[in-house]
TIVO-450320 format. One record per residue: residue in three letters; residue number from 0; x, y, z of N, C-alpha, C, O in turn. Coordinates in steps of 0.2 Angstrom, whole numbers, plus 5000, padded with zeros to 4 digits. Last residue first. Layout:
<lumbas>
LUMBA  rest   nr  n_east  n_north  n_up  ca_east  ca_north  ca_up  c_east  c_north  c_up  o_east  o_north  o_up
LUMBA   ALA  NUM       X        Y     Z        X         Y      Z       X        Y     Z       X        Y     Z
...
</lumbas>
This chain:
<lumbas>
LUMBA  rest   nr  n_east  n_north  n_up  ca_east  ca_north  ca_up  c_east  c_north  c_up  o_east  o_north  o_up
LUMBA   TRP  208    5450     5584  5593     5447      5582   5597    5439     5583  5600    5437     5580  5605
LUMBA   ILE  207    5456     5586  5577     5455      5590   5582    5450     5586  5587    5444     5585  5584
LUMBA   THR  206    5467     5580  5564     5461      5580   5570    5462     5584  5576    5467     5585  5580
LUMBA   TYR  205    5474     5578  5548     5475      5582   5555    5467     5580  5558    5462     5578  5555
LUMBA   THR  204    5485     5574  5536     5480      5573   5540    5480     5576  5545    5486     5578  5548
LUMBA   LEU  203    5492     5573  5518     5491      5577   5525    5485     5577  5529    5480     5578  5526
LUMBA   VAL  202    5502     5569  5506     5495      5567   5510    5497     5570  5518    5501     5569  5522
LUMBA   MET  201    5509     5569  5491     5509      5570   5496    5503     5569  5502    5498     5570  5498
LUMBA   GLU  200    5510     5568  5478     5511      5562   5480    5511     5563  5489    5514     5559  5493
LUMBA   GLY  199    5497     5580  5476     5501      5576   5471    5504     5568  5475    5500     5564  5475
LUMBA   GLU  198    5489     5580  5490     5493      5586   5485    5498     5581  5482    5503     5580  5485
LUMBA   VAL  197    5476     5577  5500     5480      5575   5495    5483     5581  5489    5479     5585  5486
LUMBA   GLN  196    5469     5579  5516     5471      5583   5510    5476     5579  5506    5480     5576  5510
LUMBA   VAL  195    5458     5575  5528     5461      5574   5523    5464     5578  5518    5459     5581  5515
LUMBA   GLU  194    5453     5575  5545     5453      5580   5538    5459     5577  5535    5464     5575  5539
LUMBA   VAL  193    5444     5565  5555     5452      5567   5553    5450     5570  5546    5446     5568  5542
LUMBA   GLN  192    5436     5564  5570     5435      5566   5563    5443     5569  5560    5447     5573  5562
LUMBA   TYR  191    5435     5550  5582     5438      5555   5580    5435     5558  5571    5434     5554  5567
LUMBA   PHE  190    5430     5544  5597     5428      5545   5591    5430     5552  5588    5429     5558  5590
LUMBA   HIS  189    5436     5535  5612     5434      5541   5608    5434     5541  5602    5439     5538  5600
LUMBA   ASP  188    5434     5525  5626     5434      5526   5619    5432     5533  5617    5428     5536  5621
LUMBA   SER  187    5445     5528  5640     5438      5527   5636    5439     5530  5631    5443     5534  5629
LUMBA   PHE  186    5459     5519  5643     5456      5525   5643    5449     5525  5639    5448     5521  5635
LUMBA   ASP  185    5464     5506  5642     5462      5508   5648    5458     5515  5648    5455     5517  5653
LUMBA   THR  184    5456     5500  5625     5462      5504   5631    5460     5505  5637    5454     5505  5638
LUMBA   HIS  183    5447     5498  5615     5450      5494   5619    5456     5495  5621    5461     5491  5620
LUMBA   TYR  182    5449     5513  5603     5445      5509   5608    5450     5503  5611    5456     5503  5610
LUMBA   VAL  181    5448     5528  5593     5452      5523   5599    5447     5519  5604    5443     5521  5607
LUMBA   LYS  180    5442     5529  5578     5440      5529   5584    5445     5525  5588    5446     5520  5587
LUMBA   GLY  179    5437     5538  5563     5441      5533   5566    5439     5534  5574    5435     5538  5576
LUMBA   GLN  178    5431     5545  5547     5430      5543   5554    5434     5537  5557    5435     5532  5554
LUMBA   ILE  177    5439     5557  5537     5439      5550   5539    5436     5550  5546    5437     5554  5551
LUMBA   VAL  176    5435     5567  5523     5434      5567   5530    5434     5560  5532    5429     5556  5530
LUMBA   LYS  175    5436     5569  5510     5439      5573   5515    5440     5573  5522    5443     5576  5525
LUMBA   ASP  174    5437     5557  5498     5433      5559   5503    5437     5563  5507    5443     5561  5509
LUMBA   GLY  173    5446     5554  5487     5442      5559   5487    5438     5560  5493    5435     5566  5492
LUMBA   LEU  172    5444     5536  5490     5447      5541   5487    5443     5546  5485    5438     5546  5481
LUMBA   ALA  171    5435     5531  5504     5438      5530   5497    5441     5536  5496    5442     5541  5499
LUMBA   PHE  170    5432     5521  5520     5433      5527   5515    5435     5526  5509    5437     5520  5508
LUMBA   PRO  169    5425     5513  5534     5428      5514   5527    5428     5520  5524    5423     5524  5525
LUMBA   LYS  168    5433     5519  5549     5427      5517   5546    5429     5516  5538    5434     5519  5537
LUMBA   LEU  167    5449     5513  5560     5445      5517   5553    5439     5515  5550    5438     5509  5548
LUMBA   LEU  166    5453     5512  5575     5450      5509   5569    5447     5513  5566    5443     5518  5569
LUMBA   ILE  165    5466     5508  5586     5464      5512   5582    5461     5510  5577    5464     5506  5573
LUMBA   ASN  164    5471     5496  5593     5467      5501   5597    5464     5507  5593    5459     5510  5596
LUMBA   ASP  163    5478     5488  5585     5474      5486   5589    5469     5491  5592    5463     5490  5592
LUMBA   LYS  162    5486     5496  5575     5481      5490   5573    5477     5488  5578    5472     5487  5576
LUMBA   LEU  161    5492     5507  5583     5489      5509   5577    5484     5502  5575    5479     5503  5572
LUMBA   SER  160    5490     5507  5601     5493      5501   5595    5489     5504  5589    5483     5503  5589
LUMBA   ILE  159    5497     5515  5613     5491      5513   5610    5495     5510  5603    5500     5510  5600
LUMBA   GLY  158    5510     5518  5620     5507      5511   5622    5500     5510  5618    5497     5505  5620
LUMBA   LYS  157    5508     5535  5624     5510      5530   5622    5508     5524  5623    5504     5523  5627
LUMBA   ARG  156    5495     5548  5622     5499      5543   5626    5502     5538  5622    5500     5536  5617
LUMBA   GLY  155    5488     5556  5613     5494      5558   5617    5498     5554  5621    5503     5556  5624
LUMBA   GLN  154    5478     5558  5605     5477      5555   5610    5482     5556  5615    5481     5556  5621
LUMBA   CYS  153    5485     5565  5593     5480      5568   5597    5478     5565  5605    5476     5568  5609
LUMBA   LYS  152    5493     5554  5589     5495      5559   5591    5490     5565  5596    5492     5568  5601
LUMBA   TYR  151    5484     5545  5584     5489      5543   5590    5492     5549  5593    5493     5548  5599
LUMBA   ILE  150    5478     5553  5574     5474      5549   5579    5479     5549  5585    5478     5551  5591
LUMBA   SER  149    5489     5553  5564     5486      5559   5568    5480     5558  5574    5479     5563  5578
LUMBA   GLU  148    5490     5539  5563     5496      5543   5565    5493     5550  5568    5496     5552  5574
LUMBA   LYS  147    5478     5538  5555     5480      5534   5561    5485     5537  5567    5485     5537  5573
LUMBA   ALA  146    5480     5544  5544     5475      5546   5549    5476     5544  5555    5476     5547  5560
LUMBA   SER  145    5492     5538  5539     5493      5545   5541    5487     5547  5546    5488     5550  5552
LUMBA   TRP  144    5486     5526  5536     5493      5527   5540    5492     5533  5543    5491     5533  5549
LUMBA   ALA  143    5476     5530  5526     5475      5525   5532    5481     5527  5538    5479     5530  5543
LUMBA   ILE  142    5484     5535  5516     5480      5540   5520    5478     5536  5527    5478     5539  5532
LUMBA   THR  141    5493     5525  5512     5495      5531   5515    5491     5535  5520    5492     5537  5526
LUMBA   TYR  140    5482     5518  5507     5486      5514   5513    5489     5520  5516    5488     5522  5522
LUMBA   LEU  139    5478     5525  5496     5472      5522   5502    5476     5520  5508    5474     5522  5513
LUMBA   LEU  138    5489     5524  5489     5487      5530   5492    5482     5529  5497    5483     5533  5502
LUMBA   PRO  137    5490     5509  5486     5496      5514   5490    5493     5520  5493    5495     5522  5499
LUMBA   ASP  136    5478     5499  5488     5479      5504   5485    5485     5509  5489    5484     5512  5494
LUMBA   GLU  135    5473     5487  5492     5480      5487   5491    5482     5493  5487    5486     5492  5483
LUMBA   GLN  134    5460     5489  5497     5462      5485   5492    5468     5487  5488    5469     5488  5482
LUMBA   LEU  133    5453     5495  5509     5457      5498   5506    5461     5495  5499    5465     5499  5496
LUMBA   PHE  132    5444     5484  5514     5442      5490   5511    5446     5495  5507    5444     5499  5503
LUMBA   GLU  131    5453     5475  5519     5448      5473   5515    5446     5479  5510    5445     5480  5504
LUMBA   LEU  130    5460     5482  5529     5464      5478   5522    5459     5479  5517    5460     5481  5511
LUMBA   GLU  129    5451     5484  5538     5454      5490   5535    5457     5487  5528    5457     5490  5522
LUMBA   SER  128    5448     5471  5542     5442      5474   5540    5445     5480  5535    5443     5480  5529
LUMBA   ALA  127    5460     5467  5549     5457      5462   5542    5453     5467  5539    5455     5468  5533
LUMBA   THR  126    5468     5482  5553     5464      5476   5555    5463     5473  5547    5464     5476  5541
LUMBA   LEU  125    5486     5489  5550     5478      5489   5548    5474     5482  5551    5477     5477  5552
LUMBA   PHE  124    5499     5487  5552     5495      5495   5558    5488     5494  5554    5483     5498  5555
LUMBA   LYS  123    5504     5476  5547     5506      5480   5553    5503     5484  5557    5504     5484  5563
LUMBA   PRO  122    5498     5475  5534     5496      5470   5539    5498     5472  5547    5495     5471  5552
LUMBA   GLY  121    5506     5485  5527     5499      5486   5529    5496     5481  5533    5491     5483  5536
LUMBA   LEU  120    5517     5485  5522     5518      5485   5528    5510     5485  5532    5509     5485  5538
LUMBA   ARG  119    5514     5483  5508     5517      5477   5511    5518     5477  5518    5520     5472  5521
LUMBA   VAL  118    5510     5496  5506     5506      5490   5504    5508     5484  5508    5504     5480  5511
LUMBA   ILE  117    5521     5504  5507     5517      5504   5512    5513     5499  5511    5511     5497  5516
LUMBA   LYS  116    5529     5503  5494     5531      5499   5499    5526     5498  5505    5526     5493  5508
LUMBA   GLU  115    5525     5515  5486     5523      5508   5485    5524     5502  5490    5521     5497  5490
LUMBA   ARG  114    5520     5528  5495     5525      5524   5492    5521     5519  5492    5517     5517  5496
LUMBA   VAL  113    5518     5545  5497     5514      5540   5495    5521     5535  5493    5525     5536  5489
LUMBA   TYR  112    5522     5554  5512     5523      5553   5505    5521     5547  5503    5522     5542  5507
LUMBA   ASP  111    5515     5562  5526     5517      5557   5523    5518     5557  5514    5513     5560  5510
LUMBA   LEU  110    5510     5570  5540     5512      5572   5533    5516     5566  5531    5521     5565  5534
LUMBA   ASP  109    5499     5574  5553     5504      5570   5552    5504     5572  5542    5499     5574  5539
LUMBA   ILE  108    5493     5579  5569     5493      5580   5563    5499     5575  5560    5504     5573  5564
LUMBA   GLY  107    5480     5582  5582     5485      5578   5578    5486     5580  5571    5481     5583  5568
LUMBA   VAL  106    5475     5592  5599     5475      5590   5591    5481     5584  5588    5485     5582  5591
LUMBA   PRO  105    5465     5595  5611     5471      5592   5609    5469     5591  5601    5464     5589  5598
LUMBA   MET  104    5457     5613  5613     5457      5605   5611    5463     5602  5608    5466     5605  5605
LUMBA   ASP  103    5460     5628  5613     5455      5622   5618    5455     5616  5618    5452     5613  5623
LUMBA   LYS  102    5467     5632  5603     5467      5635   5609    5464     5630  5614    5467     5630  5619
LUMBA   HIS  101    5477     5622  5593     5470      5624   5594    5470     5627  5601    5473     5624  5605
LUMBA   PHE  100    5487     5619  5580     5488      5622   5585    5480     5624  5586    5476     5628  5581
LUMBA   ILE   99    5499     5611  5570     5494      5613   5570    5493     5615  5578    5496     5612  5583
LUMBA   ALA   98    5514     5610  5558     5511      5610   5565    5504     5613  5564    5502     5616  5559
LUMBA   ALA   97    5526     5602  5548     5520      5605   5549    5518     5605  5556    5520     5600  5560
LUMBA   ALA   96    5538     5604  5535     5538      5601   5543    5530     5604  5543    5529     5609  5539
LUMBA   LEU   95    5548     5594  5523     5543      5597   5525    5542     5597  5532    5544     5592  5535
LUMBA   GLY   94    5559     5586  5518     5559      5592   5515    5554     5596  5518    5554     5602  5517
LUMBA   LYS   93    5552     5571  5523     5557      5574   5519    5555     5581  5516    5551     5581  5511
LUMBA   THR   92    5542     5577  5538     5544      5573   5533    5550     5575  5527    5553     5581  5528
LUMBA   HIS   91    5536     5580  5553     5540      5582   5548    5541     5577  5544    5541     5571  5547
LUMBA   THR   90    5525     5587  5564     5526      5581   5560    5530     5585  5556    5530     5591  5555
LUMBA   LEU   89    5515     5592  5580     5520      5592   5575    5521     5586  5572    5519     5581  5574
LUMBA   SER   88    5502     5599  5588     5504      5594   5587    5509     5596  5581    5508     5601  5577
LUMBA   VAL   87    5497     5609  5603     5500      5608   5598    5502     5601  5594    5505     5597  5598
LUMBA   TYR   86    5485     5619  5614     5488      5614   5610    5490     5613  5605    5487     5615  5600
LUMBA   GLY   85    5481     5630  5627     5483      5628   5620    5485     5621  5619    5488     5618  5623
LUMBA   TYR   84    5492     5636  5641     5486      5638   5636    5486     5635  5628    5491     5637  5624
LUMBA   GLY   83    5504     5635  5647     5498      5630   5649    5492     5630  5645    5487     5626  5645
LUMBA   ASP   82    5516     5640  5644     5510      5644   5648    5503     5640  5650    5499     5642  5653
LUMBA   MET   81    5520     5632  5635     5524      5633   5641    5520     5638  5645    5523     5640  5650
LUMBA   THR   80    5512     5619  5626     5515      5625   5628    5518     5628  5634    5517     5624  5639
LUMBA   HIS   79    5519     5603  5623     5515      5607   5625    5517     5613  5626    5523     5615  5627
LUMBA   SER   78    5521     5588  5612     5524      5594   5614    5517     5597  5618    5512     5595  5618
LUMBA   LYS   77    5525     5570  5619     5520      5575   5614    5521     5583  5617    5522     5584  5623
LUMBA   GLY   76    5533     5561  5623     5534      5564   5617    5530     5569  5614    5530     5571  5609
LUMBA   HIS   75    5528     5558  5637     5526      5553   5630    5528     5556  5624    5525     5554  5619
LUMBA   GLU   74    5533     5566  5644     5537      5559   5644    5534     5555  5639    5538     5550  5636
LUMBA   ASP   73    5533     5582  5635     5532      5577   5639    5535     5571  5639    5539     5571  5635
LUMBA   LYS   72    5542     5595  5628     5540      5589   5628    5538     5585  5634    5543     5585  5639
LUMBA   TYR   71    5537     5612  5626     5543      5608   5628    5539     5600  5628    5532     5600  5628
LUMBA   PHE   70    5537     5628  5618     5534      5624   5620    5539     5618  5622    5545     5619  5621
LUMBA   GLY   69    5531     5646  5619     5537      5642   5619    5533     5636  5620    5527     5636  5623
LUMBA   PRO   68    5520     5656  5614     5521      5654   5620    5528     5650  5623    5531     5651  5628
LUMBA   TYR   67    5517     5668  5601     5521      5662   5603    5522     5660  5610    5526     5664  5613
LUMBA   PRO   66    5501     5674  5603     5508      5675   5604    5511     5668  5605    5508     5664  5607
LUMBA   LEU   65    5489     5675  5589     5491      5672   5597    5497     5674  5597    5501     5674  5592
LUMBA   SER   64    5481     5677  5578     5482      5681   5582    5484     5680  5589    5482     5682  5594
LUMBA   ILE   63    5481     5667  5567     5475      5667   5573    5477     5672  5578    5474     5671  5583
LUMBA   SER   62    5494     5667  5561     5486      5667   5558    5479     5669  5562    5474     5673  5561
LUMBA   ASP   61    5502     5665  5571     5501      5673   5569    5495     5674  5566    5491     5678  5566
LUMBA   LEU   60    5501     5653  5573     5498      5655   5579    5497     5664  5575    5493     5667  5577
LUMBA   ALA   59    5507     5648  5561     5499      5645   5563    5496     5652  5568    5490     5654  5568
LUMBA   TYR   58    5520     5653  5563     5515      5655   5557    5508     5654  5559    5504     5658  5559
LUMBA   LYS   57    5523     5645  5574     5523      5652   5574    5518     5655  5569    5514     5659  5570
LUMBA   ILE   56    5523     5632  5569     5518      5633   5575    5518     5642  5574    5513     5645  5573
LUMBA   ALA   55    5534     5633  5559     5528      5632   5556    5522     5634  5562    5518     5638  5561
LUMBA   LEU   54    5545     5636  5566     5542      5641   5563    5535     5640  5561    5531     5644  5560
LUMBA   ARG   53    5545     5622  5572     5544      5628   5577    5542     5635  5572    5538     5639  5574
LUMBA   ALA   52    5549     5616  5560     5544      5615   5564    5540     5620  5570    5534     5620  5571
LUMBA   ALA   51    5561     5620  5558     5556      5622   5553    5549     5621  5556    5545     5625  5554
LUMBA   LYS   50    5569     5617  5568     5567      5625   5567    5561     5625  5563    5557     5629  5564
LUMBA   TRP   49    5570     5604  5567     5567      5606   5572    5565     5613  5572    5560     5614  5575
LUMBA   GLU   48    5574     5602  5553     5569      5600   5554    5565     5603  5561    5559     5603  5562
LUMBA   LYS   47    5588     5608  5556     5584      5612   5551    5576     5609  5553    5572     5614  5554
LUMBA   MET   46    5593     5599  5564     5592      5606   5567    5587     5609  5562    5583     5613  5564
LUMBA   LYS   45    5593     5587  5556     5590      5589   5563    5588     5594  5565    5582     5595  5567
LUMBA   GLU   44    5603     5593  5548     5597      5592   5545    5591     5590  5551    5585     5591  5550
LUMBA   VAL   43    5614     5593  5557     5612      5598   5554    5605     5598  5551    5601     5603  5552
LUMBA   HIS   42    5616     5586  5573     5615      5585   5566    5612     5591  5564    5608     5595  5567
LUMBA   SER   41    5616     5592  5585     5621      5593   5583    5621     5591  5575    5625     5594  5571
LUMBA   ILE   40    5607     5602  5597     5606      5597   5591    5612     5598  5588    5613     5604  5587
LUMBA   ASN   39    5608     5611  5607     5611      5604   5608    5609     5598  5603    5610     5592  5605
LUMBA   SER   38    5601     5621  5602     5610      5622   5603    5612     5614  5604    5618     5611  5603
LUMBA   LEU   37    5590     5619  5605     5591      5619   5598    5599     5619  5598    5603     5618  5593
LUMBA   SER   36    5588     5619  5619     5587      5613   5616    5589     5612  5608    5590     5606  5605
LUMBA   LEU   35    5590     5633  5620     5595      5628   5623    5595     5622  5620    5600     5619  5618
LUMBA   LYS   34    5579     5638  5613     5586      5640   5611    5591     5635  5614    5596     5633  5610
LUMBA   GLU   33    5569     5634  5623     5570      5631   5616    5578     5632  5613    5581     5628  5610
LUMBA   ARG   32    5573     5641  5634     5571      5633   5634    5573     5630  5628    5578     5626  5627
LUMBA   PHE   31    5570     5653  5629     5576      5653   5630    5577     5644  5631    5582     5642  5629
LUMBA   SER   30    5558     5652  5615     5559      5654   5622    5567     5652  5622    5571     5650  5617
LUMBA   LEU   29    5560     5661  5599     5560      5655   5603    5562     5657  5610    5566     5661  5612
LUMBA   PHE   28    5562     5671  5591     5554      5671   5595    5555     5666  5600    5551     5666  5605
LUMBA   ALA   27    5573     5671  5584     5573      5677   5589    5565     5675  5593    5565     5677  5599
LUMBA   VAL   26    5576     5663  5573     5575      5659   5580    5574     5664  5585    5573     5662  5591
LUMBA   GLU   25    5579     5666  5560     5574      5665   5562    5571     5662  5568    5566     5659  5569
LUMBA   ASN   24    5593     5666  5554     5592      5671   5558    5584     5671  5561    5583     5676  5565
LUMBA   GLU   23    5594     5656  5543     5599      5655   5551    5595     5660  5555    5595     5659  5561
LUMBA   SER   22    5579     5650  5538     5583      5654   5539    5587     5655  5543    5584     5653  5549
LUMBA   VAL   21    5571     5637  5528     5573      5639   5534    5579     5645  5534    5584     5645  5530
LUMBA   GLU   20    5569     5630  5516     5569      5637   5516    5571     5640  5522    5574     5645  5522
LUMBA   GLN   19    5571     5617  5520     5576      5619   5515    5577     5627  5516    5583     5629  5517
LUMBA   ILE   18    5557     5614  5524     5563      5614   5529    5570     5617  5525    5573     5620  5528
LUMBA   ASN   17    5543     5623  5522     5549      5620   5517    5555     5621  5522    5557     5627  5524
LUMBA   ASN   16    5529     5621  5531     5535      5624   5531    5539     5620  5528    5540     5614  5530
LUMBA   ILE   15    5513     5624  5535     5517      5618   5533    5522     5622  5530    5521     5627  5527
LUMBA   ALA   14    5501     5625  5549     5505      5628   5544    5509     5623  5541    5510     5617  5544
LUMBA   LEU   13    5484     5628  5554     5489      5625   5553    5495     5626  5549    5493     5630  5545
LUMBA   ALA   12    5474     5633  5568     5476      5635   5562    5483     5629  5561    5485     5627  5566
LUMBA   SER   11    5459     5639  5579     5464      5635   5577    5467     5636  5569    5464     5640  5565
LUMBA   LEU   10    5451     5649  5582     5455      5647   5588    5460     5641  5585    5463     5638  5588
LUMBA   ALA    9    5443     5653  5573     5447      5658   5576    5451     5655  5582    5453     5659  5586
LUMBA   SER    8    5449     5639  5561     5444      5643   5564    5448     5648  5568    5454     5647  5568
LUMBA   ILE    7    5461     5637  5551     5455      5632   5552    5448     5636  5555    5442     5636  5552
LUMBA   LYS    6    5471     5644  5541     5466      5646   5548    5460     5642  5547    5455     5643  5544
LUMBA   GLU    5    5486     5639  5535     5478      5637   5534    5474     5640  5541    5474     5637  5547
LUMBA   ILE    4    5500     5641  5525     5497      5643   5531    5489     5642  5530    5486     5645  5526
LUMBA   LYS    3    5513     5632  5516     5507      5636   5517    5504     5639  5524    5507     5637  5529
LUMBA   THR    2    5524     5626  5503     5524      5630   5511    5517     5634  5511    5515     5638  5506
LUMBA   GLN    1    5516     5614  5494     5520      5621   5496    5520     5622  5502    5516     5620  5506
LUMBA   MET    0    5518     5598  5489     5515      5602   5493    5519     5608  5496    5524     5608  5499
</lumbas>
């Protein structure tokens, strides 16, 4: 999956950024607090991931003509705007970082490569009904994992189990939208529509509250 920017609506956009193409000079837009956080990252690859994700946010914001406000993480590890306006979600995997922003609604995004071993891990994050319709297909398992991760990030609280609290309706290869819900929690049940994009061995999913 190549670096790209996708405008979802007048209020929302996402961007995918190639981590290895991050320039050393592309950090002037960061807030002082973010520059301080960046300076405290000692691992070179972690630093590149961090920068690539912030650049992805900026690209998304630029596409809907919004200024970059700076971001911080709360006690649940969820990123928030420093000015209190808008919602963001970040993700990264080998070589790529992505971000989604919405001016008014919580969002969640996830990137994953398809791997055969995910089938063995299925019982850890899938219900019996989900295992049945996914039929041990590594691509379907990866889409399911990614969709649940996007929902998890969108709801924004720790302590939610991918297996016990996030349920996906049956879907098939080629489906562009997956239906899912968060249930059996201390919070009210909520239903999500998860957008799915598959490019080669890469799966991208995102959801907007």
